C-alpha angles and dihedrals in degrees: 000000000000097000096320122096113260120239110256098218132025125252132144138196139163125244138183097184104045121217127356123188126215129183120212135164142183131183107328096330121084128182134200108208121199106202135188112214109236132208109205096324140076117316114222118217121189109197125213105200126212120211120220089211123074119257096255094053090047093053093045094056117086092211119043147201097047125226094271096051092038091057096043100037104030113018099046096042090049090053087054089054096250122149114237131215122171143295112292102177142023134213112266141168104260097181145293134277106239099209098047096026088226120153115239116217128190143146120288113205121227110221100215092047093050088049090052092055090048090054091046091052089050089053090054091049092049091047091050092057097041115103111259093235090058098048116112120209133183125209108203121193120211113233108207132160093036102249135088091266090056095065108114091359109176123168107240093357135099097219099184090052089047090051090053090050090051092049091050093046091050091050092051089050092055104265115146105254120176134171091358124160112258097206137031095249092057091046094052093046091051092050092047091050088065131059117306133170087260092048109020095163096063118119112282127216091199132036140176121218114244088231091059091045091052090054090050094046096048089053090062118096112282091241091056092049091050093048094049093047092047091051101041109012123231120342092252089069093059113111090230092058116104116198117226132217097212102025141026093281134251142259117240111232114218100228147035144248125251101187108290092352124082121202112202144169114230110240111230136173112283137197093247095059104030148012117325089242091055100110092050099037107094091182091065115096117243114258124255092261089061092056092042091056093054091042088056090049092051103038107024108026090027096210118204093198139008128212114198116207124191149056096313096035105029116173 
């Protein structure tokens, strides 16, 4: 990751000309597609999405994008096999036509969001040129509802079996896979033997030092830090935190490594450490263990890409 957002699925192509940009639009939704020209392999599209709502309405809503923008700017492009990023602009009043007195609306870009998509595209380009045997990928299981049976819950999908199929496909492609489960039962048992939201004190194969977590956390926006602390208290109160005798302690990471692939459970709010509505309340900030898991992925494991598996992130 190294400061740039990691691609959320894996796909690779070859290119001699780098990145070409193309502007297209239909109805009220427009899209700026950053495309990598491909020669006989997969073409990578990084989508910059435009919201039909204005920026203030978008920020005020707990759940965005809305149904209209979700269908136009996420559902349809995904069906076309395009890779999505995030909203980069919002509908705004650009001016008025003096003769007809008609208001002119268009899309006003947001600089930091455009920059994010640029960094994401750079991550795809770097991943495309990295030798297969050196690429690092994370498989992250959704954990909802909050119980052991909710790990990797996907409606109509057998997520553990899918994870095994992905591991085997990566190994055939040349990824470095070591000490990986060979069947879904072994995979689930290995995950459940480590820390989970239901049993956060179980022995952990991977940990993140609290000092490294503190550096990661203090680099987050001040508003995010304040919201997380107000919701969950200091990091030392998190159930995944392990105090240390000779240092500041460590966070237990819910998962394991299998060579250059990490298999993890996504840490989410649970009834035993927060409000009963926590797993369903999207306005509630993620707990410290959630941030610690992704800090470990970015700074320790140094993942090049992450694949989310489960009900709310089904691949």
